[in-house]
mmCIF file of the N, C-alpha and C atoms, coordinates in Angstrom:
data_MODEL
# 
_entry.id   MODEL 
# 
loop_
_atom_site.group_PDB 
_atom_site.id 
_atom_site.type_symbol 
_atom_site.label_atom_id 
_atom_site.label_alt_id 
_atom_site.label_comp_id 
_atom_site.label_asym_id 
_atom_site.label_entity_id 
_atom_site.label_seq_id 
_atom_site.pdbx_PDB_ins_code 
_atom_site.Cartn_x 
_atom_site.Cartn_y 
_atom_site.Cartn_z 
_atom_site.occupancy 
_atom_site.B_iso_or_equiv 
_atom_site.pdbx_formal_charge 
_atom_site.auth_seq_id 
_atom_site.auth_comp_id 
_atom_site.auth_asym_id 
_atom_site.auth_atom_id 
_atom_site.pdbx_PDB_model_num 
ATOM 1   N N  . MET A 1 1  ? -37.409 -30.656 -21.188 1.00 0.00 ? 1  MET A N  1 
ATOM 2   C CA . MET A 1 1  ? -36.351 -29.810 -20.977 1.00 0.00 ? 1  MET A CA 1 
ATOM 3   C C  . MET A 1 1  ? -37.140 -28.969 -19.477 1.00 0.00 ? 1  MET A C  1 
ATOM 4   N N  . GLY A 1 2  ? -36.149 -28.857 -18.584 1.00 0.00 ? 2  GLY A N  1 
ATOM 5   C CA . GLY A 1 2  ? -36.477 -27.834 -17.488 1.00 0.00 ? 2  GLY A CA 1 
ATOM 6   C C  . GLY A 1 2  ? -36.406 -26.634 -17.864 1.00 0.00 ? 2  GLY A C  1 
ATOM 7   N N  . SER A 1 3  ? -37.167 -25.690 -17.010 1.00 0.00 ? 3  SER A N  1 
ATOM 8   C CA . SER A 1 3  ? -37.049 -24.202 -16.974 1.00 0.00 ? 3  SER A CA 1 
ATOM 9   C C  . SER A 1 3  ? -35.470 -23.803 -16.901 1.00 0.00 ? 3  SER A C  1 
ATOM 10  N N  . LEU A 1 4  ? -34.980 -22.730 -17.526 1.00 0.00 ? 4  LEU A N  1 
ATOM 11  C CA . LEU A 1 4  ? -33.903 -22.248 -17.388 1.00 0.00 ? 4  LEU A CA 1 
ATOM 12  C C  . LEU A 1 4  ? -34.245 -20.707 -16.407 1.00 0.00 ? 4  LEU A C  1 
ATOM 13  N N  . ARG A 1 5  ? -33.450 -20.816 -15.306 1.00 0.00 ? 5  ARG A N  1 
ATOM 14  C CA . ARG A 1 5  ? -33.307 -19.693 -14.545 1.00 0.00 ? 5  ARG A CA 1 
ATOM 15  C C  . ARG A 1 5  ? -32.321 -18.843 -14.659 1.00 0.00 ? 5  ARG A C  1 
ATOM 16  N N  . LEU A 1 6  ? -32.536 -17.523 -14.717 1.00 0.00 ? 6  LEU A N  1 
ATOM 17  C CA . LEU A 1 6  ? -31.543 -16.225 -15.116 1.00 0.00 ? 6  LEU A CA 1 
ATOM 18  C C  . LEU A 1 6  ? -31.690 -15.313 -13.988 1.00 0.00 ? 6  LEU A C  1 
ATOM 19  N N  . ASP A 1 7  ? -30.726 -15.175 -13.274 1.00 0.00 ? 7  ASP A N  1 
ATOM 20  C CA . ASP A 1 7  ? -30.828 -14.210 -12.441 1.00 0.00 ? 7  ASP A CA 1 
ATOM 21  C C  . ASP A 1 7  ? -29.400 -13.542 -11.882 1.00 0.00 ? 7  ASP A C  1 
ATOM 22  N N  . ARG A 1 8  ? -29.092 -12.418 -11.201 1.00 0.00 ? 8  ARG A N  1 
ATOM 23  C CA . ARG A 1 8  ? -27.759 -11.705 -11.086 1.00 0.00 ? 8  ARG A CA 1 
ATOM 24  C C  . ARG A 1 8  ? -26.625 -12.902 -10.402 1.00 0.00 ? 8  ARG A C  1 
ATOM 25  N N  . GLY A 1 9  ? -27.070 -13.914 -10.000 1.00 0.00 ? 9  GLY A N  1 
ATOM 26  C CA . GLY A 1 9  ? -26.195 -14.960 -9.147  1.00 0.00 ? 9  GLY A CA 1 
ATOM 27  C C  . GLY A 1 9  ? -25.827 -16.069 -10.251 1.00 0.00 ? 9  GLY A C  1 
ATOM 28  N N  . GLN A 1 10 ? -26.625 -15.789 -11.276 1.00 0.00 ? 10 GLN A N  1 
ATOM 29  C CA . GLN A 1 10 ? -26.093 -17.021 -11.897 1.00 0.00 ? 10 GLN A CA 1 
ATOM 30  C C  . GLN A 1 10 ? -25.932 -16.395 -13.563 1.00 0.00 ? 10 GLN A C  1 
ATOM 31  N N  . ILE A 1 11 ? -24.576 -16.289 -13.884 1.00 0.00 ? 11 ILE A N  1 
ATOM 32  C CA . ILE A 1 11 ? -23.661 -16.273 -15.379 1.00 0.00 ? 11 ILE A CA 1 
ATOM 33  C C  . ILE A 1 11 ? -24.480 -16.840 -16.619 1.00 0.00 ? 11 ILE A C  1 
ATOM 34  N N  . GLU A 1 12 ? -24.667 -18.121 -16.655 1.00 0.00 ? 12 GLU A N  1 
ATOM 35  C CA . GLU A 1 12 ? -24.553 -19.058 -17.891 1.00 0.00 ? 12 GLU A CA 1 
ATOM 36  C C  . GLU A 1 12 ? -25.788 -19.894 -17.169 1.00 0.00 ? 12 GLU A C  1 
ATOM 37  N N  . VAL A 1 13 ? -26.708 -20.616 -18.118 1.00 0.00 ? 13 VAL A N  1 
ATOM 38  C CA . VAL A 1 13 ? -27.389 -21.518 -17.779 1.00 0.00 ? 13 VAL A CA 1 
ATOM 39  C C  . VAL A 1 13 ? -26.847 -22.656 -18.907 1.00 0.00 ? 13 VAL A C  1 
ATOM 40  N N  . VAL A 1 14 ? -26.370 -23.748 -18.361 1.00 0.00 ? 14 VAL A N  1 
ATOM 41  C CA . VAL A 1 14 ? -26.326 -25.099 -18.979 1.00 0.00 ? 14 VAL A CA 1 
ATOM 42  C C  . VAL A 1 14 ? -27.279 -26.014 -19.388 1.00 0.00 ? 14 VAL A C  1 
ATOM 43  N N  . ASP A 1 15 ? -26.984 -26.325 -20.761 1.00 0.00 ? 15 ASP A N  1 
ATOM 44  C CA . ASP A 1 15 ? -28.237 -27.240 -21.107 1.00 0.00 ? 15 ASP A CA 1 
ATOM 45  C C  . ASP A 1 15 ? -28.127 -28.267 -20.264 1.00 0.00 ? 15 ASP A C  1 
ATOM 46  N N  . ASP A 1 16 ? -29.344 -29.128 -20.040 1.00 0.00 ? 16 ASP A N  1 
ATOM 47  C CA . ASP A 1 16 ? -29.291 -30.421 -19.351 1.00 0.00 ? 16 ASP A CA 1 
ATOM 48  C C  . ASP A 1 16 ? -28.704 -31.716 -20.211 1.00 0.00 ? 16 ASP A C  1 
ATOM 49  N N  . ALA A 1 17 ? -28.470 -31.557 -21.463 1.00 0.00 ? 17 ALA A N  1 
ATOM 50  C CA . ALA A 1 17 ? -28.093 -32.523 -22.228 1.00 0.00 ? 17 ALA A CA 1 
ATOM 51  C C  . ALA A 1 17 ? -26.268 -32.235 -22.074 1.00 0.00 ? 17 ALA A C  1 
ATOM 52  N N  . MET A 1 18 ? -25.939 -30.806 -22.129 1.00 0.00 ? 18 MET A N  1 
ATOM 53  C CA . MET A 1 18 ? -24.591 -30.501 -21.890 1.00 0.00 ? 18 MET A CA 1 
ATOM 54  C C  . MET A 1 18 ? -24.116 -31.097 -20.757 1.00 0.00 ? 18 MET A C  1 
ATOM 55  N N  . ALA A 1 19 ? -24.907 -30.683 -19.556 1.00 0.00 ? 19 ALA A N  1 
ATOM 56  C CA . ALA A 1 19 ? -24.366 -30.793 -17.976 1.00 0.00 ? 19 ALA A CA 1 
ATOM 57  C C  . ALA A 1 19 ? -24.402 -32.572 -18.017 1.00 0.00 ? 19 ALA A C  1 
ATOM 58  N N  . GLU A 1 20 ? -25.380 -33.331 -18.699 1.00 0.00 ? 20 GLU A N  1 
ATOM 59  C CA . GLU A 1 20 ? -24.684 -34.623 -18.749 1.00 0.00 ? 20 GLU A CA 1 
ATOM 60  C C  . GLU A 1 20 ? -23.607 -35.343 -19.574 1.00 0.00 ? 20 GLU A C  1 
ATOM 61  N N  . VAL A 1 21 ? -23.280 -34.291 -20.417 1.00 0.00 ? 21 VAL A N  1 
ATOM 62  C CA . VAL A 1 21 ? -22.093 -35.073 -21.033 1.00 0.00 ? 21 VAL A CA 1 
ATOM 63  C C  . VAL A 1 21 ? -20.801 -34.351 -20.280 1.00 0.00 ? 21 VAL A C  1 
ATOM 64  N N  . LEU A 1 22 ? -20.887 -33.600 -19.571 1.00 0.00 ? 22 LEU A N  1 
ATOM 65  C CA . LEU A 1 22 ? -19.884 -33.070 -18.529 1.00 0.00 ? 22 LEU A CA 1 
ATOM 66  C C  . LEU A 1 22 ? -19.624 -33.695 -17.331 1.00 0.00 ? 22 LEU A C  1 
ATOM 67  N N  . ARG A 1 23 ? -20.788 -34.413 -16.947 1.00 0.00 ? 23 ARG A N  1 
ATOM 68  C CA . ARG A 1 23 ? -21.003 -35.332 -15.622 1.00 0.00 ? 23 ARG A CA 1 
ATOM 69  C C  . ARG A 1 23 ? -19.970 -36.888 -16.150 1.00 0.00 ? 23 ARG A C  1 
ATOM 70  N N  . ARG A 1 24 ? -20.206 -36.985 -17.332 1.00 0.00 ? 24 ARG A N  1 
ATOM 71  C CA . ARG A 1 24 ? -19.681 -38.123 -17.960 1.00 0.00 ? 24 ARG A CA 1 
ATOM 72  C C  . ARG A 1 24 ? -18.136 -38.187 -18.221 1.00 0.00 ? 24 ARG A C  1 
ATOM 73  N N  . LYS A 1 25 ? -17.589 -37.106 -17.865 1.00 0.00 ? 25 LYS A N  1 
ATOM 74  C CA . LYS A 1 25 ? -16.214 -36.607 -18.213 1.00 0.00 ? 25 LYS A CA 1 
ATOM 75  C C  . LYS A 1 25 ? -15.557 -37.129 -17.017 1.00 0.00 ? 25 LYS A C  1 
ATOM 76  N N  . THR A 1 26 ? -14.009 -37.418 -17.225 1.00 0.00 ? 26 THR A N  1 
ATOM 77  C CA . THR A 1 26 ? -13.452 -37.738 -15.965 1.00 0.00 ? 26 THR A CA 1 
ATOM 78  C C  . THR A 1 26 ? -12.682 -36.475 -15.361 1.00 0.00 ? 26 THR A C  1 
ATOM 79  N N  . PRO A 1 27 ? -12.420 -36.295 -14.239 1.00 0.00 ? 27 PRO A N  1 
ATOM 80  C CA . PRO A 1 27 ? -11.672 -34.905 -13.672 1.00 0.00 ? 27 PRO A CA 1 
ATOM 81  C C  . PRO A 1 27 ? -10.480 -34.818 -14.736 1.00 0.00 ? 27 PRO A C  1 
ATOM 82  N N  . ALA A 1 28 ? -9.885  -35.547 -15.044 1.00 0.00 ? 28 ALA A N  1 
ATOM 83  C CA . ALA A 1 28 ? -8.619  -35.118 -15.903 1.00 0.00 ? 28 ALA A CA 1 
ATOM 84  C C  . ALA A 1 28 ? -9.206  -34.576 -17.114 1.00 0.00 ? 28 ALA A C  1 
ATOM 85  N N  . GLU A 1 29 ? -9.958  -34.772 -17.868 1.00 0.00 ? 29 GLU A N  1 
ATOM 86  C CA . GLU A 1 29 ? -10.803 -34.619 -19.101 1.00 0.00 ? 29 GLU A CA 1 
ATOM 87  C C  . GLU A 1 29 ? -11.291 -32.949 -18.791 1.00 0.00 ? 29 GLU A C  1 
ATOM 88  N N  . ARG A 1 30 ? -12.017 -33.048 -17.418 1.00 0.00 ? 30 ARG A N  1 
ATOM 89  C CA . ARG A 1 30 ? -12.550 -31.592 -17.315 1.00 0.00 ? 30 ARG A CA 1 
ATOM 90  C C  . ARG A 1 30 ? -11.639 -30.690 -17.196 1.00 0.00 ? 30 ARG A C  1 
ATOM 91  N N  . ILE A 1 31 ? -10.519 -31.069 -16.588 1.00 0.00 ? 31 ILE A N  1 
ATOM 92  C CA . ILE A 1 31 ? -9.367  -29.863 -16.433 1.00 0.00 ? 31 ILE A CA 1 
ATOM 93  C C  . ILE A 1 31 ? -8.690  -29.449 -17.606 1.00 0.00 ? 31 ILE A C  1 
ATOM 94  N N  . GLN A 1 32 ? -8.582  -30.643 -18.583 1.00 0.00 ? 32 GLN A N  1 
ATOM 95  C CA . GLN A 1 32 ? -8.106  -30.205 -19.955 1.00 0.00 ? 32 GLN A CA 1 
ATOM 96  C C  . GLN A 1 32 ? -9.185  -29.432 -20.894 1.00 0.00 ? 32 GLN A C  1 
ATOM 97  N N  . ILE A 1 33 ? -10.272 -29.970 -20.346 1.00 0.00 ? 33 ILE A N  1 
ATOM 98  C CA . ILE A 1 33 ? -11.453 -28.444 -21.288 1.00 0.00 ? 33 ILE A CA 1 
ATOM 99  C C  . ILE A 1 33 ? -11.274 -27.507 -20.609 1.00 0.00 ? 33 ILE A C  1 
ATOM 100 N N  . GLY A 1 34 ? -11.142 -27.274 -19.630 1.00 0.00 ? 34 GLY A N  1 
ATOM 101 C CA . GLY A 1 34 ? -10.772 -25.951 -18.669 1.00 0.00 ? 34 GLY A CA 1 
ATOM 102 C C  . GLY A 1 34 ? -9.684  -25.247 -19.353 1.00 0.00 ? 34 GLY A C  1 
ATOM 103 N N  . PHE A 1 35 ? -8.388  -25.870 -19.427 1.00 0.00 ? 35 PHE A N  1 
ATOM 104 C CA . PHE A 1 35 ? -7.201  -25.229 -19.587 1.00 0.00 ? 35 PHE A CA 1 
ATOM 105 C C  . PHE A 1 35 ? -7.393  -24.920 -21.138 1.00 0.00 ? 35 PHE A C  1 
ATOM 106 N N  . ALA A 1 36 ? -7.868  -25.941 -22.256 1.00 0.00 ? 36 ALA A N  1 
ATOM 107 C CA . ALA A 1 36 ? -8.292  -25.268 -23.659 1.00 0.00 ? 36 ALA A CA 1 
ATOM 108 C C  . ALA A 1 36 ? -8.904  -24.166 -23.746 1.00 0.00 ? 36 ALA A C  1 
ATOM 109 N N  . ILE A 1 37 ? -9.977  -23.981 -22.841 1.00 0.00 ? 37 ILE A N  1 
ATOM 110 C CA . ILE A 1 37 ? -10.694 -22.710 -22.725 1.00 0.00 ? 37 ILE A CA 1 
ATOM 111 C C  . ILE A 1 37 ? -9.977  -21.642 -22.598 1.00 0.00 ? 37 ILE A C  1 
ATOM 112 N N  . TRP A 1 38 ? -9.118  -21.721 -21.249 1.00 0.00 ? 38 TRP A N  1 
ATOM 113 C CA . TRP A 1 38 ? -8.344  -20.505 -20.746 1.00 0.00 ? 38 TRP A CA 1 
ATOM 114 C C  . TRP A 1 38 ? -7.266  -20.311 -21.911 1.00 0.00 ? 38 TRP A C  1 
ATOM 115 N N  . ARG A 1 39 ? -6.568  -21.511 -22.728 1.00 0.00 ? 39 ARG A N  1 
ATOM 116 C CA . ARG A 1 39 ? -5.396  -21.265 -23.729 1.00 0.00 ? 39 ARG A CA 1 
ATOM 117 C C  . ARG A 1 39 ? -6.185  -20.471 -24.800 1.00 0.00 ? 39 ARG A C  1 
ATOM 118 N N  . SER A 1 40 ? -7.301  -20.688 -25.064 1.00 0.00 ? 40 SER A N  1 
ATOM 119 C CA . SER A 1 40 ? -8.479  -19.977 -26.553 1.00 0.00 ? 40 SER A CA 1 
ATOM 120 C C  . SER A 1 40 ? -8.243  -18.454 -26.004 1.00 0.00 ? 40 SER A C  1 
ATOM 121 N N  . ALA A 1 41 ? -8.733  -18.249 -24.763 1.00 0.00 ? 41 ALA A N  1 
ATOM 122 C CA . ALA A 1 41 ? -9.022  -16.925 -24.335 1.00 0.00 ? 41 ALA A CA 1 
ATOM 123 C C  . ALA A 1 41 ? -7.693  -15.945 -24.376 1.00 0.00 ? 41 ALA A C  1 
ATOM 124 N N  . ARG A 1 42 ? -6.632  -16.664 -23.925 1.00 0.00 ? 42 ARG A N  1 
ATOM 125 C CA . ARG A 1 42 ? -5.485  -16.146 -24.000 1.00 0.00 ? 42 ARG A CA 1 
ATOM 126 C C  . ARG A 1 42 ? -4.544  -15.658 -25.157 1.00 0.00 ? 42 ARG A C  1 
ATOM 127 N N  . ASP A 1 43 ? -4.927  -16.822 -26.158 1.00 0.00 ? 43 ASP A N  1 
ATOM 128 C CA . ASP A 1 43 ? -4.486  -16.398 -27.590 1.00 0.00 ? 43 ASP A CA 1 
ATOM 129 C C  . ASP A 1 43 ? -5.352  -15.567 -28.139 1.00 0.00 ? 43 ASP A C  1 
ATOM 130 N N  . MET A 1 44 ? -6.773  -15.564 -27.748 1.00 0.00 ? 44 MET A N  1 
ATOM 131 C CA . MET A 1 44 ? -7.772  -14.543 -28.474 1.00 0.00 ? 44 MET A CA 1 
ATOM 132 C C  . MET A 1 44 ? -7.195  -13.056 -28.014 1.00 0.00 ? 44 MET A C  1 
ATOM 133 N N  . LEU A 1 45 ? -6.968  -12.857 -26.719 1.00 0.00 ? 45 LEU A N  1 
ATOM 134 C CA . LEU A 1 45 ? -6.230  -11.653 -26.080 1.00 0.00 ? 45 LEU A CA 1 
ATOM 135 C C  . LEU A 1 45 ? -5.102  -11.287 -26.646 1.00 0.00 ? 45 LEU A C  1 
ATOM 136 N N  . ILE A 1 46 ? -4.171  -12.170 -26.950 1.00 0.00 ? 46 ILE A N  1 
ATOM 137 C CA . ILE A 1 46 ? -3.006  -11.908 -27.559 1.00 0.00 ? 46 ILE A CA 1 
ATOM 138 C C  . ILE A 1 46 ? -3.140  -11.163 -29.036 1.00 0.00 ? 46 ILE A C  1 
ATOM 139 N N  . ALA A 1 47 ? -3.900  -11.753 -29.589 1.00 0.00 ? 47 ALA A N  1 
ATOM 140 C CA . ALA A 1 47 ? -4.373  -11.223 -31.105 1.00 0.00 ? 47 ALA A CA 1 
ATOM 141 C C  . ALA A 1 47 ? -4.580  -10.052 -31.167 1.00 0.00 ? 47 ALA A C  1 
ATOM 142 N N  . HIS A 1 48 ? -5.797  -9.774  -30.148 1.00 0.00 ? 48 HIS A N  1 
ATOM 143 C CA . HIS A 1 48 ? -6.273  -8.673  -29.878 1.00 0.00 ? 48 HIS A CA 1 
ATOM 144 C C  . HIS A 1 48 ? -5.409  -7.257  -29.639 1.00 0.00 ? 48 HIS A C  1 
ATOM 145 N N  . LEU A 1 49 ? -4.634  -7.569  -28.604 1.00 0.00 ? 49 LEU A N  1 
ATOM 146 C CA . LEU A 1 49 ? -3.664  -6.614  -28.077 1.00 0.00 ? 49 LEU A CA 1 
ATOM 147 C C  . LEU A 1 49 ? -2.829  -6.304  -29.217 1.00 0.00 ? 49 LEU A C  1 
ATOM 148 N N  . LYS A 1 50 ? -2.150  -7.439  -29.785 1.00 0.00 ? 50 LYS A N  1 
ATOM 149 C CA . LYS A 1 50 ? -1.273  -6.873  -31.093 1.00 0.00 ? 50 LYS A CA 1 
ATOM 150 C C  . LYS A 1 50 ? -1.976  -6.264  -32.454 1.00 0.00 ? 50 LYS A C  1 
ATOM 151 N N  . ARG A 1 51 ? -3.526  -6.198  -32.390 1.00 0.00 ? 51 ARG A N  1 
ATOM 152 C CA . ARG A 1 51 ? -3.828  -5.639  -33.637 1.00 0.00 ? 51 ARG A CA 1 
ATOM 153 C C  . ARG A 1 51 ? -4.203  -4.009  -33.168 1.00 0.00 ? 51 ARG A C  1 
ATOM 154 N N  . THR A 1 52 ? -4.603  -4.191  -31.672 1.00 0.00 ? 52 THR A N  1 
ATOM 155 C CA . THR A 1 52 ? -5.175  -2.598  -30.958 1.00 0.00 ? 52 THR A CA 1 
ATOM 156 C C  . THR A 1 52 ? -3.716  -2.053  -31.103 1.00 0.00 ? 52 THR A C  1 
ATOM 157 N N  . HIS A 1 53 ? -2.438  -2.682  -30.388 1.00 0.00 ? 53 HIS A N  1 
ATOM 158 C CA . HIS A 1 53 ? -1.268  -1.940  -29.861 1.00 0.00 ? 53 HIS A CA 1 
ATOM 159 C C  . HIS A 1 53 ? -0.086  -2.537  -30.825 1.00 0.00 ? 53 HIS A C  1 
ATOM 160 N N  . PRO A 1 54 ? 0.152   -2.362  -32.318 1.00 0.00 ? 54 PRO A N  1 
ATOM 161 C CA . PRO A 1 54 ? 0.995   -2.815  -33.304 1.00 0.00 ? 54 PRO A CA 1 
ATOM 162 C C  . PRO A 1 54 ? 2.430   -2.272  -32.611 1.00 0.00 ? 54 PRO A C  1 
ATOM 163 N N  . ASP A 1 55 ? 2.265   -1.282  -31.911 1.00 0.00 ? 55 ASP A N  1 
ATOM 164 C CA . ASP A 1 55 ? 3.655   -0.555  -31.562 1.00 0.00 ? 55 ASP A CA 1 
ATOM 165 C C  . ASP A 1 55 ? 4.281   -1.475  -30.150 1.00 0.00 ? 55 ASP A C  1 
ATOM 166 N N  . TRP A 1 56 ? 3.297   -2.070  -29.315 1.00 0.00 ? 56 TRP A N  1 
ATOM 167 C CA . TRP A 1 56 ? 3.967   -2.753  -28.192 1.00 0.00 ? 56 TRP A CA 1 
ATOM 168 C C  . TRP A 1 56 ? 4.794   -3.933  -28.524 1.00 0.00 ? 56 TRP A C  1 
ATOM 169 N N  . SER A 1 57 ? 5.933   -3.849  -27.638 1.00 0.00 ? 57 SER A N  1 
ATOM 170 C CA . SER A 1 57 ? 6.830   -5.276  -28.030 1.00 0.00 ? 57 SER A CA 1 
ATOM 171 C C  . SER A 1 57 ? 5.652   -6.547  -27.417 1.00 0.00 ? 57 SER A C  1 
ATOM 172 N N  . ILE A 1 58 ? 6.237   -7.657  -27.800 1.00 0.00 ? 58 ILE A N  1 
ATOM 173 C CA . ILE A 1 58 ? 5.748   -8.995  -27.442 1.00 0.00 ? 58 ILE A CA 1 
ATOM 174 C C  . ILE A 1 58 ? 5.561   -9.122  -25.795 1.00 0.00 ? 58 ILE A C  1 
ATOM 175 N N  . GLU A 1 59 ? 6.633   -8.384  -25.272 1.00 0.00 ? 59 GLU A N  1 
ATOM 176 C CA . GLU A 1 59 ? 7.015   -8.393  -23.760 1.00 0.00 ? 59 GLU A CA 1 
ATOM 177 C C  . GLU A 1 59 ? 5.865   -7.536  -22.839 1.00 0.00 ? 59 GLU A C  1 
ATOM 178 N N  . THR A 1 60 ? 5.583   -6.489  -23.667 1.00 0.00 ? 60 THR A N  1 
ATOM 179 C CA . THR A 1 60 ? 4.333   -5.514  -23.288 1.00 0.00 ? 60 THR A CA 1 
ATOM 180 C C  . THR A 1 60 ? 3.204   -6.425  -23.512 1.00 0.00 ? 60 THR A C  1 
ATOM 181 N N  . VAL A 1 61 ? 2.872   -6.943  -24.418 1.00 0.00 ? 61 VAL A N  1 
ATOM 182 C CA . VAL A 1 61 ? 1.621   -7.525  -24.758 1.00 0.00 ? 61 VAL A CA 1 
ATOM 183 C C  . VAL A 1 61 ? 1.411   -8.699  -23.857 1.00 0.00 ? 61 VAL A C  1 
ATOM 184 N N  . GLU A 1 62 ? 2.667   -9.754  -23.689 1.00 0.00 ? 62 GLU A N  1 
ATOM 185 C CA . GLU A 1 62 ? 2.273   -10.845 -22.412 1.00 0.00 ? 62 GLU A CA 1 
ATOM 186 C C  . GLU A 1 62 ? 2.181   -10.310 -21.317 1.00 0.00 ? 62 GLU A C  1 
ATOM 187 N N  . LYS A 1 63 ? 2.642   -9.254  -20.601 1.00 0.00 ? 63 LYS A N  1 
ATOM 188 C CA . LYS A 1 63 ? 2.324   -8.508  -19.368 1.00 0.00 ? 63 LYS A CA 1 
ATOM 189 C C  . LYS A 1 63 ? 1.168   -7.968  -19.195 1.00 0.00 ? 63 LYS A C  1 
ATOM 190 N N  . GLU A 1 64 ? 0.376   -7.541  -20.283 1.00 0.00 ? 64 GLU A N  1 
ATOM 191 C CA . GLU A 1 64 ? -1.131  -7.158  -20.373 1.00 0.00 ? 64 GLU A CA 1 
ATOM 192 C C  . GLU A 1 64 ? -1.959  -8.037  -20.224 1.00 0.00 ? 64 GLU A C  1 
ATOM 193 N N  . VAL A 1 65 ? -1.592  -9.084  -20.802 1.00 0.00 ? 65 VAL A N  1 
ATOM 194 C CA . VAL A 1 65 ? -2.238  -10.534 -20.839 1.00 0.00 ? 65 VAL A CA 1 
ATOM 195 C C  . VAL A 1 65 ? -2.366  -11.138 -19.593 1.00 0.00 ? 65 VAL A C  1 
ATOM 196 N N  . ALA A 1 66 ? -0.980  -11.115 -18.775 1.00 0.00 ? 66 ALA A N  1 
ATOM 197 C CA . ALA A 1 66 ? -1.183  -11.582 -17.567 1.00 0.00 ? 66 ALA A CA 1 
ATOM 198 C C  . ALA A 1 66 ? -1.830  -10.738 -16.272 1.00 0.00 ? 66 ALA A C  1 
ATOM 199 N N  . ARG A 1 67 ? -1.758  -9.426  -16.942 1.00 0.00 ? 67 ARG A N  1 
ATOM 200 C CA . ARG A 1 67 ? -2.593  -8.607  -16.129 1.00 0.00 ? 67 ARG A CA 1 
ATOM 201 C C  . ARG A 1 67 ? -3.889  -8.756  -15.917 1.00 0.00 ? 67 ARG A C  1 
ATOM 202 N N  . ARG A 1 68 ? -4.275  -8.726  -17.195 1.00 0.00 ? 68 ARG A N  1 
ATOM 203 C CA . ARG A 1 68 ? -5.938  -8.733  -17.374 1.00 0.00 ? 68 ARG A CA 1 
ATOM 204 C C  . ARG A 1 68 ? -6.323  -10.440 -17.023 1.00 0.00 ? 68 ARG A C  1 
ATOM 205 N N  . LEU A 1 69 ? -5.800  -11.654 -17.178 1.00 0.00 ? 69 LEU A N  1 
ATOM 206 C CA . LEU A 1 69 ? -6.198  -12.864 -16.908 1.00 0.00 ? 69 LEU A CA 1 
ATOM 207 C C  . LEU A 1 69 ? -6.189  -13.010 -15.639 1.00 0.00 ? 69 LEU A C  1 
ATOM 208 N N  . SER A 1 70 ? -5.213  -12.498 -14.465 1.00 0.00 ? 70 SER A N  1 
ATOM 209 C CA . SER A 1 70 ? -5.312  -12.434 -13.516 1.00 0.00 ? 70 SER A CA 1 
ATOM 210 C C  . SER A 1 70 ? -6.226  -11.524 -12.526 1.00 0.00 ? 70 SER A C  1 
ATOM 211 N N  . HIS A 1 71 ? -6.877  -10.370 -13.516 1.00 0.00 ? 71 HIS A N  1 
ATOM 212 C CA . HIS A 1 71 ? -7.548  -9.491  -12.730 1.00 0.00 ? 71 HIS A CA 1 
ATOM 213 C C  . HIS A 1 71 ? -6.616  -8.491  -11.955 1.00 0.00 ? 71 HIS A C  1 
ATOM 214 N N  . GLY A 1 72 ? -5.737  -8.091  -12.491 1.00 0.00 ? 72 GLY A N  1 
ATOM 215 C CA . GLY A 1 72 ? -4.775  -7.269  -12.153 1.00 0.00 ? 72 GLY A CA 1 
ATOM 216 C C  . GLY A 1 72 ? -3.920  -7.541  -10.944 1.00 0.00 ? 72 GLY A C  1 
ATOM 217 N N  . ALA A 1 73 ? -3.717  -8.922  -10.672 1.00 0.00 ? 73 ALA A N  1 
ATOM 218 C CA . ALA A 1 73 ? -2.710  -9.329  -9.183  1.00 0.00 ? 73 ALA A CA 1 
ATOM 219 C C  . ALA A 1 73 ? -1.543  -9.481  -9.938  1.00 0.00 ? 73 ALA A C  1 
ATOM 220 N N  . VAL A 1 74 ? -0.867  -9.268  -11.424 1.00 0.00 ? 74 VAL A N  1 
ATOM 221 C CA . VAL A 1 74 ? 0.398   -9.642  -11.972 1.00 0.00 ? 74 VAL A CA 1 
ATOM 222 C C  . VAL A 1 74 ? 0.714   -8.512  -12.387 1.00 0.00 ? 74 VAL A C  1 
# 
């Protein structure tokens, strides 16, 4: 295994074996994986906000989720 480089310009280091697995995926499979990760993050954020703010309506929760996931653009 090669050396793993961590610096300010690199957030994560992908293991060589995992990188090879991802290289073998089709573009459609990689998009599907990315969407599944995004959907999971969204679901976890919804659950967190509902638990943290039980008084918020679902509309308020969804607006806050959109705001956070868009980095404030929405």
